C-alpha positions as CSV (number, residue, x, y, z in Angstrom):
1,M,-7.3,36.4,21.5
2,V,-6.3,35.6,18.0
3,R,-8.4,35.9,14.9
4,G,-8.3,32.9,12.5
5,S,-8.4,33.0,8.7
6,E,-12.2,32.8,8.8
7,G,-12.7,35.5,11.4
8,I,-13.1,33.0,14.3
9,M,-12.0,34.1,17.7
10,A,-10.3,31.6,20.0
11,S,-7.7,31.4,22.7
12,G,-4.2,31.7,21.3
13,G,-2.8,28.2,22.1
14,V,-5.7,26.1,20.8
15,S,-6.3,28.4,17.8
16,K,-2.6,28.2,16.7
17,T,-2.6,24.4,17.1
18,V,-5.8,24.1,15.0
19,M,-4.5,26.4,12.3
20,S,-1.2,24.6,12.1
21,R,-2.8,21.2,11.7
22,L,-5.3,22.7,9.1
23,E,-2.3,23.9,7.2
24,E,-0.8,20.4,7.3
25,A,-4.1,19.0,5.9
26,R,-4.1,21.6,3.1
27,L,-0.5,20.5,2.2
28,Y,-1.6,16.9,2.1
29,H,-4.5,17.8,-0.2
30,E,-2.2,19.8,-2.5
31,Q,0.1,16.8,-2.8
32,G,-2.8,14.6,-3.8
33,L,-3.1,12.9,-0.4
34,G,-6.8,13.8,0.0
35,E,-7.5,10.8,2.3
36,G,-4.7,11.8,4.6
37,A,-6.0,15.3,4.8
38,V,-9.5,14.1,5.7
39,E,-7.9,11.9,8.4
40,I,-6.1,14.9,9.9
41,I,-9.2,17.1,9.9
42,T,-11.5,14.5,11.5
43,G,-8.8,14.0,14.1
44,I,-9.0,17.7,14.9
45,L,-12.8,17.5,15.3
46,N,-12.5,14.6,17.6
47,E,-9.9,16.3,19.8
48,L,-12.0,19.5,19.9
49,G,-14.8,17.4,21.2
50,Q,-12.6,16.2,24.1
51,M,-11.1,19.6,25.0
52,D,-12.3,21.6,28.0
53,L,-13.3,24.7,26.1
54,P,-16.1,27.3,26.4
55,E,-19.0,26.1,24.2
56,T,-18.9,29.2,22.0
57,E,-15.2,28.7,21.3
58,R,-15.6,25.0,20.6
59,R,-18.5,25.7,18.2
60,D,-16.5,28.4,16.3
61,L,-13.4,26.2,15.9
62,S,-15.5,23.2,14.9
63,T,-17.3,25.2,12.3
64,L,-13.9,26.5,10.9
65,V,-12.6,22.9,10.7
66,E,-15.7,21.5,9.1
67,K,-15.6,24.2,6.5
68,E,-12.1,23.1,5.6
69,L,-13.3,19.5,5.4
70,A,-16.1,20.5,3.1
71,K,-13.6,22.3,0.8
72,I,-11.5,19.2,0.5
73,T,-14.1,16.5,0.2
74,G,-17.5,18.2,-0.2
75,S,-18.7,16.1,2.7
76,C,-17.7,14.9,6.1
77,G,-17.2,11.2,5.5
78,A,-18.2,9.0,8.3
79,I,-19.0,11.9,10.5
80,A,-21.5,13.4,8.1
81,S,-22.3,11.4,5.0
82,S,-24.4,14.0,3.2
83,D,-24.7,17.8,2.8
84,A,-28.1,17.7,4.6
85,E,-26.7,15.7,7.5
86,T,-23.7,18.1,7.7
87,Q,-26.0,21.0,8.1
88,D,-27.8,19.1,10.8
89,L,-24.6,18.5,12.7
90,H,-23.6,22.2,12.3
91,G,-26.9,23.1,14.0
92,T,-26.4,20.9,17.0
93,T,-25.2,23.8,19.2
94,T,-28.8,24.8,19.6
95,V,-29.7,21.4,21.0
96,D,-28.7,19.9,24.3
97,P,-26.2,17.2,23.4
98,S,-27.2,15.1,26.4
99,E,-30.8,15.2,25.1
100,S,-29.6,13.9,21.7
101,Y,-27.8,11.1,23.5
102,Q,-30.8,10.0,25.5
103,Y,-33.1,10.3,22.5
104,A,-30.7,8.1,20.5
105,L,-30.8,5.4,23.2
106,A,-34.6,5.5,23.1
107,L,-34.5,5.2,19.3
108,M,-32.2,2.2,19.6
109,D,-34.8,0.6,22.0
110,G,-37.4,1.1,19.2
111,Q,-35.0,-0.3,16.6
112,F,-35.0,3.0,14.7
113,W,-31.4,2.4,13.8
114,Q,-30.8,5.2,11.2
115,D,-32.4,7.9,13.3
116,A,-30.4,6.7,16.3
117,I,-27.1,7.0,14.3
118,R,-28.0,10.6,13.4
119,E,-28.6,11.5,17.1
120,F,-25.5,9.8,18.3
121,K,-23.5,11.8,15.8
122,K,-25.0,15.1,17.0
123,A,-23.9,14.3,20.6
124,A,-20.5,13.0,19.6
125,V,-19.5,16.0,17.4
126,V,-19.7,18.3,20.5
127,G,-17.9,15.9,22.7
128,N,-20.8,14.5,24.8
129,Q,-19.8,10.9,25.6
130,M,-18.0,10.9,22.3
131,L,-16.5,7.4,22.4
132,E,-19.7,5.7,23.5
133,C,-21.7,7.6,20.9
134,W,-19.4,6.5,18.0
135,E,-19.4,2.9,19.3
136,L,-23.2,2.8,19.5
137,A,-23.5,4.4,16.0
138,G,-21.4,1.5,14.8
139,D,-23.7,-1.0,16.6
140,C,-26.7,0.6,14.8
141,A,-25.0,0.5,11.4
142,G,-24.2,-3.2,12.1
143,K,-27.9,-3.8,12.7
144,L,-28.6,-2.4,9.3
145,E,-25.8,-4.7,7.9
146,R,-23.9,-1.6,6.6
147,W,-20.6,-3.1,7.6
148,E,-18.3,-0.6,6.0
149,E,-20.1,2.3,7.7
150,A,-20.0,0.4,11.1
151,I,-16.3,-0.1,10.7
152,S,-15.7,3.6,10.0
153,Y,-17.5,4.5,13.3
154,Y,-15.6,1.9,15.3
155,E,-12.3,3.2,13.9
156,V,-13.0,6.7,15.3
157,V,-13.0,5.1,18.8
158,Y,-10.1,2.7,18.1
159,T,-7.8,5.5,17.0
160,Q,-8.3,7.8,19.9
161,P,-5.1,8.1,22.1
162,S,-7.2,8.1,25.3
163,V,-8.8,4.8,24.6
164,S,-8.1,2.1,27.2
165,E,-6.7,-1.2,26.2
166,D,-9.8,-3.0,27.3
167,L,-12.0,-0.8,25.1
168,K,-9.5,-1.2,22.2
169,R,-9.9,-5.0,22.4
170,Q,-13.6,-4.7,22.5
171,I,-13.7,-2.4,19.5
172,L,-11.2,-4.5,17.6
173,G,-13.5,-7.5,18.2
174,K,-16.4,-5.6,16.7
175,I,-14.3,-4.5,13.7
176,T,-13.3,-8.1,13.1
177,K,-16.9,-9.3,13.2
178,C,-17.8,-6.7,10.6
179,T,-14.9,-7.6,8.4
180,Q,-15.9,-11.3,8.6
181,A,-19.4,-10.4,7.7
182,L,-18.1,-8.5,4.7
183,R,-16.0,-11.4,3.6
184,K,-18.9,-13.9,4.0
185,R,-21.2,-11.7,1.9
186,E,-18.6,-11.3,-0.9
187,A,-17.1,-14.8,-0.9
188,K,-17.8,-16.9,-3.9
189,P,-15.9,-20.0,-5.1
190,L,-13.4,-19.2,-7.9
191,A,-13.5,-21.7,-10.7
192,P,-10.1,-22.9,-11.9
193,S,-8.9,-20.9,-14.9
194,N,-7.4,-24.0,-16.4
195,P,-9.3,-27.3,-16.7
196,D,-6.1,-29.2,-16.2
197,V,-5.4,-27.8,-12.8
198,S,-6.4,-30.9,-10.8
199,N,-4.5,-33.2,-13.1
200,R,-1.3,-31.3,-12.7
201,V,-1.3,-30.9,-8.9
202,G,-2.7,-34.3,-8.1
203,E,-6.0,-33.3,-6.5
204,S,-8.9,-31.1,-7.2
205,K,-8.2,-27.6,-5.7
206,E,-8.8,-24.2,-7.1
207,V,-6.1,-22.0,-8.5
208,G,-4.3,-20.1,-5.9
209,E,-5.3,-22.3,-3.0
210,P,-2.4,-23.1,-0.6
211,Q,-1.1,-26.6,-1.2
212,G,1.3,-27.0,1.7
213,D,4.3,-25.6,-0.1
214,A,4.9,-22.0,-1.2
215,G,6.2,-23.2,-4.6
216,Q,2.9,-25.0,-5.3
217,Y,0.5,-22.0,-5.1
218,F,0.4,-21.4,-8.8
219,I,0.3,-24.0,-11.6
220,S,2.8,-22.1,-13.8
221,S,5.4,-22.3,-11.0
222,V,5.2,-26.1,-10.7
223,T,5.1,-26.8,-14.4
224,A,8.5,-28.1,-15.6
225,F,10.4,-25.3,-17.4
226,D,11.2,-27.4,-20.4
227,Q,7.5,-28.0,-20.9
228,S,6.6,-24.3,-20.8
229,P,6.1,-22.1,-23.9
230,V,9.0,-19.9,-22.9
231,G,11.4,-22.9,-23.0
232,R,10.3,-23.7,-26.5
233,L,10.6,-20.1,-27.7
234,I,14.4,-19.7,-27.3
235,G,15.6,-18.7,-30.8
236,E,12.1,-17.8,-32.0
237,Q,11.0,-14.3,-33.3
238,I,8.3,-12.3,-31.5
239,A,6.6,-9.1,-32.6
240,S,5.2,-5.9,-31.1
241,R,1.5,-6.1,-30.2
242,P,-0.9,-3.7,-31.9
243,S,-3.5,-1.9,-29.8
244,E,-7.3,-2.2,-30.6
245,N,-7.1,0.6,-33.1
246,G,-4.1,-0.9,-34.8
247,E,-1.4,1.4,-33.4
248,Y,1.9,0.1,-32.1
249,F,3.5,1.0,-28.8
250,R,6.5,2.6,-30.6
251,G,4.7,3.8,-33.7
252,E,5.8,0.8,-35.7
253,Q,6.0,-2.9,-35.3
254,L,9.3,-4.1,-33.9
255,F,10.7,-7.7,-33.9
256,Y,12.7,-9.5,-31.3
257,R,14.5,-12.7,-31.0
258,V,14.3,-14.7,-27.7
259,S,18.0,-15.4,-27.0
260,N,18.0,-16.7,-23.4
261,V,16.1,-17.3,-20.2
262,L,17.0,-15.0,-17.4
263,H,14.7,-15.9,-14.6
264,V,11.8,-18.2,-13.8
265,G,9.8,-17.1,-10.7
266,I,6.4,-17.6,-9.1
267,S,4.8,-14.6,-10.6
268,S,6.7,-14.1,-13.9
269,V,9.3,-15.4,-16.3
270,V,12.0,-13.1,-17.7
271,V,13.7,-13.8,-21.0
272,E,16.5,-12.0,-22.9
273,L,15.4,-10.3,-26.1
274,E,17.5,-9.0,-29.0
275,E,15.8,-6.3,-31.2
276,E,16.2,-7.1,-34.8
277,G,17.9,-4.4,-36.8
278,S,19.5,-2.6,-33.9
279,A,20.9,-5.6,-31.8
280,R,19.7,-3.8,-28.7
281,R,19.1,-6.1,-25.8
282,Y,16.1,-6.0,-23.5
283,A,14.4,-8.2,-20.9
284,G,11.0,-9.6,-21.7
285,Q,8.7,-10.2,-18.8
286,L,5.7,-12.6,-19.0
287,L,3.3,-13.0,-16.1
288,N,2.5,-16.4,-14.8
289,S,-1.0,-17.7,-14.0
290,P,-3.1,-16.3,-12.4
291,F,-1.4,-12.9,-12.8
292,G,-1.3,-13.1,-16.5
293,E,-5.0,-13.7,-16.7
294,A,-6.0,-11.2,-14.0
295,A,-6.1,-8.2,-16.4
296,P,-7.2,-7.8,-20.0
297,A,-4.4,-7.3,-22.5
298,E,-5.5,-3.7,-23.1
299,A,-5.2,-2.9,-19.4
300,L,-1.7,-4.3,-19.3
301,A,-0.8,-2.3,-22.4
302,R,-2.1,0.9,-20.8
303,W,0.1,0.2,-17.7
304,A,3.1,-0.4,-19.9
305,Y,2.5,2.8,-21.8
306,T,2.5,4.8,-18.6
307,Q,5.8,3.1,-17.6
308,S,7.3,4.0,-21.0
309,L,6.8,7.7,-20.1
310,I,8.8,7.4,-16.9
311,D,11.6,9.9,-16.5
312,S,13.5,8.6,-13.5
313,R,16.9,7.0,-13.2
314,Y,15.5,4.9,-10.3
315,L,12.5,3.3,-12.1
316,V,12.6,0.6,-14.7
317,T,11.1,1.8,-18.0
318,V,9.1,-0.3,-20.5
319,H,10.3,-0.1,-24.1
320,D,7.5,-2.0,-25.9
321,V,4.7,-4.6,-25.6
322,A,5.0,-7.8,-27.5
323,L,3.0,-11.0,-27.9
324,V,4.3,-14.5,-27.0
325,E,1.8,-17.1,-28.1
326,G,-1.0,-14.8,-27.4
327,Q,0.4,-13.7,-24.0
328,V,1.5,-10.1,-23.3
329,C,5.2,-9.6,-22.9
330,F,6.6,-6.4,-21.4
331,V,9.8,-5.4,-23.2
332,R,11.8,-3.5,-20.7
333,E,15.4,-2.5,-19.8
334,H,17.5,-5.3,-18.3
335,L,19.5,-5.2,-15.1
336,P,21.3,-8.5,-14.3
337,L,20.6,-8.8,-10.6
338,A,17.6,-8.7,-8.3
339,L,17.8,-7.8,-4.6
340,G,16.1,-11.1,-3.8
341,D,19.0,-13.0,-5.3
342,M,21.5,-11.2,-3.1
343,M,19.5,-11.6,0.1
344,G,18.6,-15.2,-0.4
345,G,21.6,-16.5,1.5
346,G,21.0,-14.5,4.7
347,E,24.0,-12.3,4.3
348,A,23.6,-8.9,6.1
349,M,24.8,-5.9,4.1
350,P,27.4,-3.5,5.5
351,V,25.4,-0.7,7.0
352,P,26.6,2.1,4.7
353,L,25.8,-0.1,1.7
354,A,22.4,-1.0,2.9
355,N,21.8,2.7,3.7
356,Y,22.9,3.8,0.2
357,L,20.7,1.3,-1.6
358,A,17.7,2.1,0.7
359,Y,18.1,5.8,-0.1
360,Q,17.9,5.0,-3.8
361,M,14.7,2.9,-3.2
362,L,13.1,5.8,-1.4
363,I,14.0,8.2,-4.3
364,A,12.5,5.6,-6.7
365,L,9.2,5.4,-4.6
366,G,9.1,9.2,-4.4
367,D,9.4,9.5,-8.2
368,L,6.6,6.9,-8.5
369,H,4.2,8.5,-6.0
370,L,4.5,12.0,-7.6
371,H,5.3,10.8,-11.1
372,M,5.8,13.4,-13.8
373,G,5.8,11.6,-17.1
374,Q,7.5,12.7,-20.3
375,D,4.1,14.0,-21.4
376,E,4.2,16.3,-18.4
377,R,1.2,14.7,-16.7
378,I,1.4,14.1,-13.0
379,R,0.3,10.6,-12.1
380,R,0.1,9.2,-8.6
381,I,1.3,5.7,-8.8
382,F,1.8,3.3,-5.8
383,H,3.7,0.1,-6.0
384,L,1.8,-2.1,-3.4
385,D,3.8,-5.2,-4.4
386,L,7.3,-4.1,-3.4
387,R,9.5,-7.1,-2.7
388,P,13.2,-7.9,-3.1
389,S,12.5,-9.4,-6.5
390,R,11.1,-6.0,-7.6
391,V,14.4,-4.3,-6.9
392,L,16.9,-4.7,-9.8
393,L,20.6,-3.8,-9.6
394,S,23.7,-3.5,-11.7
395,N,26.4,-6.1,-11.2
396,E,29.1,-3.5,-11.4
397,R,28.0,-0.6,-9.2
398,P,25.5,-0.2,-6.3
399,R,22.8,1.3,-8.5
400,L,19.2,0.1,-8.4
401,K,15.9,0.5,-10.1
402,I,12.4,-0.5,-9.0
403,N,10.4,-2.6,-11.4
404,N,6.6,-3.1,-11.9
405,G,5.5,0.1,-10.2
406,G,1.7,0.3,-10.2
407,L,1.2,-3.1,-11.9
408,W,-0.3,-4.7,-8.8
409,R,-3.2,-2.2,-8.8
410,T,-3.9,-2.8,-12.4
411,L,-4.1,-6.5,-11.8
412,E,-6.0,-6.2,-8.6
413,E,-8.6,-3.8,-10.0
414,S,-9.2,-6.1,-12.9
415,N,-9.7,-9.3,-10.9
416,P,-9.6,-8.6,-7.1
417,K,-10.8,-12.1,-6.1
418,A,-8.2,-14.0,-8.1
419,L,-5.5,-11.9,-6.4
420,A,-7.1,-11.8,-2.9
421,I,-4.4,-11.9,-0.3
422,H,-5.3,-15.2,1.1
423,R,-4.6,-16.7,-2.3
424,L,-1.1,-15.4,-2.6
425,P,2.0,-17.5,-2.3
426,L,3.6,-17.5,1.2
427,P,6.8,-15.7,0.0
428,F,4.7,-12.7,-1.0
429,L,3.2,-12.4,2.5
430,A,6.4,-11.5,4.2
431,Y,6.3,-8.2,2.3
432,R,2.7,-7.2,2.8
433,A,1.4,-4.4,5.1
434,P,-1.2,-4.9,7.9
435,E,-3.8,-3.0,5.9
436,Q,-3.4,-5.4,3.0
437,F,-4.4,-8.2,5.4
438,R,-7.1,-6.2,7.2
439,P,-8.3,-3.3,5.0
440,Y,-10.1,-1.5,7.9
441,L,-6.6,-0.7,9.4
442,A,-6.0,1.6,6.4
443,R,-8.7,4.0,7.6
444,R,-8.9,5.4,4.1
445,K,-5.3,6.5,4.2
446,P,-3.4,7.0,0.9
447,P,-1.3,3.9,-0.2
448,V,1.9,5.9,0.3
449,F,1.8,4.5,3.8
450,T,1.6,1.0,2.5
451,D,4.7,1.4,0.3
452,I,6.6,2.8,3.3
453,Y,5.8,-0.3,5.3
454,L,6.9,-2.6,2.4
455,F,10.1,-0.6,2.1
456,G,10.6,-1.1,5.8
457,T,10.4,-4.9,5.5
458,I,13.1,-4.9,2.8
459,F,15.4,-2.4,4.6
460,Y,15.1,-4.6,7.7
461,E,16.3,-7.6,5.8
462,M,19.1,-5.8,4.1
463,L,20.5,-4.7,7.5
464,T,20.0,-7.9,9.4
465,G,20.1,-10.7,6.8
466,V,16.9,-12.1,8.2
467,P,13.3,-11.4,7.1
468,A,11.3,-9.1,9.4
469,F,8.4,-11.6,9.2
470,K,8.6,-15.3,8.6
471,A,5.7,-17.8,9.0
472,S,4.4,-21.1,7.6
473,S,0.8,-20.1,7.0
474,F,-1.4,-17.2,6.0
475,E,-3.0,-16.9,9.4
476,E,0.4,-16.7,11.1
477,Y,1.6,-14.0,8.7
478,E,-1.6,-12.0,9.4
479,I,-1.1,-12.1,13.1
480,Q,2.6,-11.2,12.8
481,H,1.9,-8.2,10.6
482,C,-1.3,-7.0,12.3
483,E,-0.7,-7.6,15.9
484,Q,3.1,-8.0,16.5
485,Y,6.4,-6.3,15.8
486,P,9.6,-7.9,14.7
487,N,12.7,-7.7,16.9
488,P,14.4,-4.3,16.3
489,P,17.3,-4.6,13.8
490,K,19.7,-3.6,16.5
491,V,18.9,-6.9,18.3
492,W,20.6,-8.7,15.4
493,R,23.5,-6.3,14.9
494,R,24.8,-3.9,17.5
495,D,26.6,-1.8,14.9
496,I,23.3,-0.6,13.5
497,P,23.0,3.1,14.6
498,E,20.0,4.0,16.8
499,E,18.8,6.4,14.1
500,V,18.5,3.7,11.6
501,N,17.0,1.2,14.1
502,D,14.3,3.7,14.9
503,L,13.7,4.7,11.3
504,V,13.1,1.1,10.3
505,M,10.8,0.4,13.2
506,K,8.7,3.5,12.5
507,C,8.3,2.2,8.9
508,L,6.9,-1.0,10.4
509,E,4.2,0.6,12.6
510,I,1.0,-1.4,12.5
511,D,-1.1,1.9,12.4
512,P,-0.4,3.6,9.0
513,F,-0.8,7.0,10.6
514,K,2.2,6.3,12.9
515,R,4.5,5.7,10.0
516,W,6.6,8.3,8.2
517,R,4.4,10.6,6.1
518,S,6.3,10.4,2.8
519,T,9.2,8.7,1.2
520,T,10.8,12.1,0.7
521,E,10.7,12.7,4.5
522,L,12.4,9.4,5.0
523,A,15.0,10.0,2.3
524,L,15.9,13.4,3.9
525,I,16.3,11.8,7.3
526,L,18.5,9.0,5.9
527,E,20.6,11.5,4.0
528,K,21.2,13.7,7.0
529,T,22.1,10.8,9.2
530,F,24.7,9.2,6.9
531,T,26.2,11.9,4.7
532,S,29.6,10.6,5.4
533,S,28.9,7.1,4.1
534,Y,27.2,7.8,0.8
535,N,29.8,6.3,-1.5
536,P,30.2,2.7,-0.4
537,A,31.5,1.8,-3.9
538,K,34.9,3.4,-3.3
539,D,35.8,0.8,-0.6
540,G,34.7,-2.1,-2.8
541,S,32.0,-3.1,-0.3
542,Y,29.4,-3.7,-3.0
543,A,31.8,-6.0,-5.0
544,Q,32.7,-7.8,-1.8
545,F,29.1,-8.3,-0.8
546,L,28.3,-9.7,-4.3
547,K,31.2,-12.1,-3.9
548,N,29.9,-13.2,-0.4
549,C,26.5,-13.8,-2.0
550,N,28.0,-15.8,-4.9
551,Q,26.7,-13.2,-7.3
552,V,30.0,-12.6,-9.1
């Protein structure tokens, strides 16, 4: 017998396992991954309910775990949504759980849905017909049209390793119905942000609606460049934008001259800027519609200020915020190449080179997720829009930096409907995670798991020369990401080592909890696996790859 940290007595094996997993949850919580910690603890509770243990031992361990959950969240989430209900659950050991189950069924017959949910929870927590109890609790929540709550109960069943495939399909069907009900309740037509939309695309459709070709999703991307404001601004002077209180980003107003156009894309246009007085050169990034209108100028300026505090050699920093004909322009450091330019021709990278660049991407994401700014404040920033165009590189050495870290969340929080996933261009969807298509799959997990999936899609393409996912419609992309897996990279190239093949496929797990836990964990594994190939620049592989891609 072993005494736990709370004085609980339990058999050695089970107690050690519980204490070890609680320690893992505490570590998650300390790193700011509170949702991941809650997921681990609720998983322990569910497993305790299924174990063949003496009732006293089960009660003691469950109490210990629930206390830890209360420390982290102050509540028990879907299992107990209020302090009073938590106390009720703690007291279920004095009640016959089979009686709670039968009573709950009777309450369902009388359509007392809320009371039935409470009784099903009582029975489930102590392991009495646990899966059926959680499923029926979800059914009751659905009757009350509390769709998010219903999904949370169904997810408990869906994520249990012992669940049969038939039951999984049944539960997934119920989750889908709840999600559809949520969408139907929240769906409202979005008026075009520009009255000239229908005139320019030839028919009356709202901004962001698919038009049959990925390049026609957004009006700014189909507007001829020589008619755009950027094209007319070459040679013109632009100035720093003051904040609402009249202060400037760098303490004073700076002036820049637009000297060239570097890139015209679906979501943004990038120009070359020369700072007057110093002749320093920067890149100026302007967001296209609807991204540029998704967030207020002050919100964009706040994001840019956070980026200016970045102290990482792997993340692009913002120097200033300027105005271009009333539109916010991010003045940032310039790197001449984007990974998307290099990968567009379908050329697979040499494995050591792909590994080296992937390692840098992981360090960049790690710096972003646990970001310590120059002001010594720790900020948890997640990319959520990681695509090859967001990875910028030198044209001389294999050195990269990730751009726009955290910008997507700023835009999405300001106008979630305008940036809803079904409105995005098809090229974006190849680099989206399952939980971005179907939010219930996230199961309240921290977005670090989403960034790991997005990294996996890019690493896959670097190694193979082909996208992990390729489709011609939103619906097809959703099915591919949420229900299917791509061919393992080794199918395309036999020289890809097994360790790398497995590493990529684990990044692309549909269930976020089956992916790697952190980018740091991934980087360490990659480093240990390929310590002998960490300087691909010496053999000229980077220069040769750029030549093959017509980038030199």
